[in-house]
C-alpha positions as CSV (number, residue, x, y, z in Angstrom):
1,X,15.7,-16.0,6.0
2,X,11.9,-14.9,7.6
3,X,10.9,-11.4,6.6
4,X,6.5,-11.3,7.8
5,X,5.6,-13.9,9.5
6,X,1.5,-13.9,10.3
7,X,0.0,-16.4,13.7
8,X,-3.2,-17.2,14.4
9,X,-4.2,-14.0,13.3
10,X,-8.3,-12.7,14.1
11,X,-9.3,-9.5,13.4
12,X,-13.2,-8.1,13.3
13,X,-13.6,-4.2,13.4
14,X,-15.5,-2.8,16.6
15,X,-18.6,-1.4,14.8
16,X,-19.3,-4.4,12.5
17,X,-20.6,-8.2,14.2
18,X,-18.7,-9.8,11.3
19,X,-15.3,-11.0,11.8
20,X,-13.0,-10.0,8.9
21,X,-10.0,-12.4,9.2
22,X,-9.4,-15.5,11.8
23,X,-6.8,-18.4,11.8
24,X,-5.0,-16.5,9.6
25,X,-1.4,-18.2,9.2
26,X,1.5,-17.0,6.8
27,X,5.4,-16.7,6.3
28,X,7.0,-14.5,3.7
29,X,10.9,-15.3,3.5
30,X,13.4,-13.6,1.6
31,X,12.9,-13.6,-2.2
32,X,9.3,-14.7,-2.0
33,X,6.7,-13.7,-4.9
34,X,3.5,-13.0,-3.5
35,X,0.4,-12.0,-4.3
36,X,-3.0,-11.1,-2.1
37,X,-6.3,-11.7,-4.4
38,X,-9.7,-11.6,-3.0
39,X,-14.0,-10.7,-3.6
40,X,-14.3,-7.1,-2.3
41,X,-14.8,-6.7,1.7
42,X,-12.8,-10.0,2.3
43,X,-10.0,-8.2,4.4
44,X,-7.0,-7.6,1.8
45,X,-6.9,-4.3,3.1
46,X,-6.9,-4.7,7.0
47,X,-4.6,-7.3,6.6
48,X,-2.0,-4.8,4.8
49,X,-3.4,-2.8,7.7
50,X,-2.4,-5.3,10.3
51,X,1.0,-5.8,8.2
52,X,2.0,-2.2,8.7
53,X,1.0,-2.1,11.7
54,X,-1.9,0.8,11.5
55,X,-4.1,-1.6,13.1
56,X,-3.5,-4.8,15.9
57,X,-5.4,-8.2,15.8
58,X,-7.8,-9.0,18.3
59,X,-5.7,-12.2,18.7
60,X,-2.5,-13.8,17.1
61,X,0.8,-12.3,16.8
62,X,2.7,-10.4,13.5
63,X,6.2,-10.2,12.7
64,X,7.6,-7.7,10.8
65,X,11.8,-8.1,10.5
66,X,13.4,-5.1,11.9
67,X,14.2,-2.8,8.9
68,X,12.1,-4.1,6.7
69,X,10.8,-1.1,4.6
70,X,6.8,-1.3,3.4
71,X,5.8,0.8,0.9
72,X,1.6,0.8,0.1
73,X,-0.3,2.7,-2.2
74,X,-3.6,4.0,-1.6
75,X,-6.3,2.4,-3.2
76,X,-7.8,5.9,-4.3
77,X,-6.7,9.6,-4.6
78,X,-8.8,11.9,-3.3
79,X,-9.7,14.6,-6.3
80,X,-10.5,17.8,-5.6
81,X,-13.5,19.9,-7.7
82,X,-12.8,19.9,-11.2
83,X,-9.1,17.9,-11.3
84,X,-8.5,15.1,-13.5
85,X,-5.8,12.7,-13.2
86,X,-3.5,14.8,-15.6
87,X,-3.5,17.6,-13.3
88,X,-1.0,15.1,-11.7
C-alpha cells in the first residue's frame, strides 16, 4: 500500500534565487524503512515541510495517504535565559 508519493517536486523559497529541490520522485510503501541524509542546506527539512503540507511545491504533487499521522520533532529547542536541558 502506498503511504507517501512525491511526483516531480520542485521547490524554491521566494527570497532565494537557488532552487532547493527539483525533479524529486519517490514512493514510501507499507513496511518501508527510510532515512533522510544530506548535507546542511540540502533540503531535508524543506522536504519534510512539503510532505506535511506546511509549504507547497512550485511544481509537482505530493500524495499522503488519508489518515496517515506524521510526527515531527523540531531541530532546535527554544531555551529561555538560564535554562538547561535538565529543566525539561
